[in-house]
C-alpha positions in Angstrom: 196.9 -26.5 37.0 197.1 -22.9 36.0 200.2 -22.0 34.2 201.0 -19.7 31.1 203.0 -22.8 29.8 199.6 -24.3 29.0 199.1 -21.6 26.3 202.9 -21.8 25.3 202.5 -25.5 24.6 200.0 -24.7 21.9 202.9 -23.2 19.9 204.3 -25.8 17.6 207.7 -24.1 17.8 207.6 -24.0 21.7 210.7 -23.2 23.6 212.8 -25.9 25.2 211.8 -25.2 28.8 208.1 -25.6 28.2 208.9 -28.8 26.1 210.8 -30.2 29.1 208.0 -29.9 31.6 204.9 -30.6 29.4 206.6 -33.8 27.9 207.6 -35.1 31.4 205.2 -38.1 32.1 202.3 -36.3 30.6 199.7 -39.1 31.6 200.9 -39.1 35.2 200.8 -35.4 35.4 197.3 -35.3 33.9 196.2 -38.1 36.1 197.5 -36.0 39.2 195.6 -32.9 37.9 192.4 -34.9 37.4 192.6 -36.5 40.9 193.4 -33.2 42.7 190.8 -31.2 40.9 188.0 -33.8 41.3 188.6 -34.1 45.2 188.9 -30.2 45.4 185.7 -30.1 43.3 183.6 -32.5 45.4 184.8 -31.2 48.7 184.2 -27.6 47.7 180.5 -28.2 46.7 180.1 -30.2 49.9 181.3 -27.2 52.0 178.9 -24.9 50.3 175.8 -27.1 50.6 173.4 -26.4 53.5 173.8 -29.0 56.4 171.4 -30.7 58.6 170.9 -29.3 62.0 171.5 -25.8 60.9 168.6 -23.5 62.0 167.2 -21.4 59.2 167.9 -17.8 59.3 166.2 -15.1 57.4 168.6 -12.7 55.8 167.4 -9.1 55.1 170.2 -8.7 52.5 173.3 -10.3 51.3 176.6 -8.6 52.3 179.1 -7.9 49.5 181.8 -9.8 51.4 179.8 -12.9 51.4 179.0 -12.5 47.6 182.7 -12.1 46.9 183.6 -15.3 48.8 180.9 -17.2 46.9 182.2 -15.8 43.5 185.8 -16.9 44.5 184.5 -20.5 45.1 182.6 -20.5 41.8 185.7 -19.5 40.0 187.9 -22.2 41.6 184.9 -24.8 40.7 184.8 -23.8 37.1 188.6 -23.5 36.8 188.8 -27.2 38.3 186.3 -28.4 35.7 188.4 -27.0 33.0 191.4 -28.9 34.4 189.5 -32.0 34.5 188.2 -31.8 31.0 191.6 -30.8 29.6 193.4 -33.5 31.3 190.9 -36.2 30.5 191.2 -35.3 26.7 194.8 -35.3 27.0 194.9 -38.8 28.5 192.0 -40.3 26.6 193.0 -39.0 23.0 196.8 -38.8 22.8 196.8 -38.8 19.0 194.7 -35.7 18.9 197.1 -33.9 21.3 200.1 -35.0 19.2 198.7 -33.2 16.3 199.5 -29.8 18.1 203.1 -30.4 17.3 202.5 -30.6 13.5 203.3 -27.4 11.6 201.6 -26.5 8.3 198.6 -28.8 9.0 194.9 -28.4 7.8 193.3 -29.8 11.1 192.9 -26.9 13.4 190.9 -28.6 16.1 193.8 -29.7 18.3 195.0 -26.2 18.4 191.7 -24.7 19.0 191.2 -27.2 21.9 194.6 -26.4 23.3 194.1 -22.7 23.2 190.6 -22.6 24.2 191.0 -25.1 27.3 194.1 -23.1 28.5 192.4 -19.7 28.3 189.3 -21.0 30.1 191.6 -22.3 33.1 193.7 -19.1 33.1 190.7 -16.7 32.8 188.8 -18.3 35.7 191.8 -18.4 38.0 192.8 -15.0 37.0 189.3 -13.8 37.9 189.5 -15.7 41.2 192.8 -13.6 42.0 191.0 -10.3 41.2 188.1 -11.3 43.3 190.3 -12.1 46.1 192.0 -8.6 45.8 188.3 -7.2 45.8 187.5 -9.0 49.0 190.6 -7.3 50.7 189.3 -4.0 49.3 185.8 -4.5 50.3 186.9 -5.7 54.0 188.8 -2.5 54.3 185.9 -0.3 53.0 183.2 -2.1 55.0 185.1 -1.4 58.2 185.3 2.2 57.2 181.8 2.2 56.3 182.5 3.2 52.7 181.2 0.0 51.0 177.9 -1.8 50.7 176.1 -4.3 48.5 175.9 -1.7 45.7 179.6 -1.7 45.3 179.5 -5.3 44.1 178.7 -4.1 40.5 181.9 -2.1 40.5 183.7 -5.3 41.7 182.2 -7.1 38.7 183.2 -4.6 36.3 186.7 -4.5 37.6 187.3 -8.1 37.9 185.8 -9.6 34.9 186.9 -6.7 32.7 190.6 -6.8 33.9 190.6 -10.6 33.7 189.3 -10.6 30.2 191.4 -7.8 29.1 194.7 -9.2 30.4 193.9 -12.8 29.2 193.1 -11.6 25.6 196.0 -9.2 25.5 198.5 -11.9 26.6 197.1 -14.5 24.2 197.1 -12.1 21.3 200.7 -11.0 21.9 201.9 -14.6 22.4 200.3 -15.9 19.2 201.0 -12.8 17.1 201.1 -12.9 14.0 199.8 -16.5 13.9 199.8 -19.6 16.0 202.5 -21.3 13.9 204.9 -18.4 14.4 204.5 -17.7 18.1 207.3 -18.2 20.7 209.9 -16.9 18.1 211.8 -15.0 20.9 211.0 -13.9 24.4 209.2 -10.8 23.2 206.1 -13.0 22.5 206.3 -14.8 25.8 207.3 -12.2 28.3 204.0 -10.1 27.9 202.0 -13.2 28.2 203.7 -14.2 31.4 203.3 -10.6 32.9 199.6 -10.6 32.2 199.1 -13.9 33.8 201.1 -13.3 37.0 200.2 -9.6 37.6 197.1 -10.4 39.5 198.7 -13.1 41.5 201.5 -10.8 42.5 199.1 -8.1 43.3 197.3 -10.3 45.8 200.6 -11.4 47.3 201.8 -7.9 47.9 198.7 -5.7 48.4 196.3 -8.0 50.2 198.5 -8.3 53.4 198.7 -4.6 53.7 195.0 -4.2 53.3 194.2 -7.0 55.7 196.5 -5.5 58.3 194.9 -2.0 57.8 191.6 -3.7 58.4 192.5 -5.4 61.5 193.8 -2.2 62.9 190.4 -0.6 61.9 188.5 -3.3 63.5 190.4 -2.8 66.7 189.4 0.9 66.7 185.8 0.1 65.9 185.6 -2.4 68.9 187.3 0.1 71.3 184.8 2.9 70.3 181.8 0.8 70.4 181.4 1.0 74.2 184.5 2.9 75.2 186.3 0.0 76.5 188.1 -3.0 74.9 187.0 -6.1 76.7 188.2 -9.7 76.2 185.3 -10.3 74.1 186.4 -7.6 71.6 190.0 -8.7 71.9 189.0 -12.4 70.9 186.9 -11.3 68.2 189.6 -9.0 66.7 192.0 -11.9 66.9 189.6 -14.2 65.2 189.3 -11.8 62.2 193.1 -11.5 62.1 193.3 -15.3 62.1 190.8 -15.5 59.3 192.9 -13.1 57.1 195.9 -15.0 57.9 194.4 -18.4 56.8 193.4 -16.8 53.5 196.8 -15.7 52.7 198.3 -18.9 53.9 196.3 -20.9 51.5 197.0 -18.5 48.7 200.8 -18.8 49.3 200.7 -22.5 49.7 198.8 -23.0 46.4 200.7 -20.6 44.3 204.2 -20.3 45.4 205.4 -23.3 43.6 204.2 -21.5 40.3 206.4 -18.7 41.0 209.4 -20.9 41.8 208.7 -23.1 38.8 208.5 -20.1 36.5 211.7 -18.7 37.9 213.6 -22.0 37.2 212.1 -22.4 33.7 213.1 -18.9 32.7 216.5 -19.4 34.0 216.8 -22.6 31.9 215.5 -20.6 28.7 218.4 -18.3 29.2 220.9 -21.2 28.9 222.3 -22.2 25.5 221.5 -25.9 26.1 219.2 -26.9 29.0 220.3 -30.5 28.7 223.8 -29.6 30.0 224.9 -31.8 33.1 225.4 -28.7 35.4 221.7 -27.8 35.0 220.6 -31.2 36.1 219.5 -30.2 39.7 217.7 -27.2 38.2 215.9 -29.3 35.7 214.9 -31.8 38.5 213.7 -28.9 40.7 211.6 -27.5 37.8 209.9 -31.0 37.3 209.2 -31.5 40.9 207.5 -28.0 41.3 205.7 -28.8 38.1 204.1 -31.7 39.7 203.4 -29.9 42.9 201.6 -27.3 40.9 199.3 -30.0 39.5 198.4 -31.0 43.1 198.2 -27.6 44.8 196.6 -25.3 42.2 193.4 -27.3 42.0 193.1 -27.7 45.9 192.8 -24.0 46.3 189.1 -24.1 45.9 188.6 -26.6 48.9 191.3 -25.0 51.1 189.7 -21.6 50.6 186.3 -22.8 51.8 188.3 -24.0 54.9 189.7 -20.6 55.6 186.4 -18.8 54.7 183.9 -21.0 56.8 185.9 -23.7 58.5 184.7 -27.4 58.2 180.9 -27.3 57.8 180.5 -31.1 58.1 179.3 -34.0 56.1 175.5 -34.0 56.9 174.0 -32.4 53.7 170.5 -31.0 53.8 169.2 -30.9 50.2 165.8 -29.6 51.2 165.1 -26.3 49.8 164.6 -23.6 52.5 163.0 -20.3 51.4 165.6 -17.6 51.6 168.1 -19.6 53.4 171.5 -19.0 52.0 174.1 -21.4 53.5 177.2 -19.4 52.7 175.9 -16.3 54.2 177.2 -15.0 57.4 175.3 -16.4 60.4 176.2 -13.1 62.2 174.1 -11.0 59.9 171.0 -12.1 61.9 172.3 -10.1 64.9 171.5 -6.7 62.8 168.8 -8.2 60.5 165.1 -8.7 61.0 163.8 -11.0 63.5 167.2 -11.2 65.4 166.5 -9.0 68.4 163.7 -6.5 69.1 165.0 -3.1 68.2 165.2 -0.6 71.1 162.6 1.7 69.4 160.0 -1.1 69.3 159.8 -1.6 73.1 161.2 1.5 74.7 159.3 4.6 73.5 160.8 7.0 75.9 164.6 6.3 74.9 166.5 9.5 74.4 167.5 10.7 70.9 171.3 10.4 71.8 170.8 6.8 72.8 169.0 6.0 69.5 171.9 7.5 67.6 174.3 5.5 69.7 172.4 2.4 69.1 172.3 2.9 65.3 176.1 3.5 65.2 176.5 0.3 67.4 174.4 -1.7 65.0 176.4 -0.4 62.0 179.7 -1.4 63.7 178.2 -4.8 64.6 177.2 -5.2 61.0 180.5 -4.2 59.6 182.4 -6.5 61.9 179.9 -9.4 61.4 180.5 -9.3 57.6 184.3 -10.0 58.3 183.6 -12.8 60.7 181.1 -14.8 58.5 180.9 -18.3 59.3 182.5 -18.0 62.7 179.7 -18.7 65.1 181.6 -18.5 68.4 182.8 -15.0 67.4 179.4 -14.0 66.2 177.9 -15.1 69.6 180.5 -13.0 71.4 179.7 -10.1 69.2 176.0 -10.3 69.8 176.2 -10.7 73.6 178.5 -7.7 73.9 176.3 -5.4 71.8 174.1 -2.9 73.4 171.2 -4.5 71.6 171.6 -7.7 73.4 172.1 -6.0 76.7 168.8 -4.1 76.2 170.1 -0.8 77.2 
């Protein structure tokens, strides 16, 4: 799982709350993390692989939204691999991990492994949070026709730059002035926790606002495309709204336990003695949410693919198909080459105003299709209701 407690545990003089959760059945906890991360990893890869029976589609270009969705899945996969590696070493070499608690030692490899593995997990999941935020921003900008594939460079700079900067800053403040003297007071730990949970809270607060604005903008686009708001447009708008709801639902399910657990542990840290009997229920709740985190955090990768694409099936097709990108929007073919003949190609006497109208409709269809990627039924309705399909 991804928690700032992983880095805090690397301190030999760690606080009592961190010691409580990290020493609670460590083998069982690591086994849970390995199992959950392995299942999520396999199912996520299965979701992304091309499937038999899918017709190959030529894509003129990749959309920024589909690229962001793929990068979110990659961050989850790499983060899950980090969990599996860390937990495997923890179970397989208990003596190696036990040396982390030794002060004034000459062997720095246990601490290096502890810090390195924790930073890897934290960095990848933090980058995933930033990419999810970029997805919400990009969805809104695409509908407003203010974004495109070129903006992906800016997203890369913001995501990886902020993720690395916050991770390094938090670690530097936590371990200052040295690893053996960290956690001497909350002034070391609090900045680290803030830099860790800032992108998570950003997604929880800002993404629903951006998604709601995007849905409203989509409704306006659909109404303005033909001057009417038919049942097809209404259903497509609802499907996009449900898609955004699923994304936020998965995020809340996977990470709400982290916020609850951190709140409980901070409360315990404020107490003179966390082992007092009146605090028994709080300690139990903290341990329960700790185990839940080990299950739900790694499952985010697979659950997100379900929210993004739905269940894609078991029949994997490993044959390479030129230019076929399985995670791309199936709907992009409605505005790409070889989808439908352009009115310009077969109707030479079309009026200039109709050409402009067709171009605007194509741009609208393209913007909306980027938001409904992986939704075949919605894409089919979009195509059938477009002026291109109707042939003007």
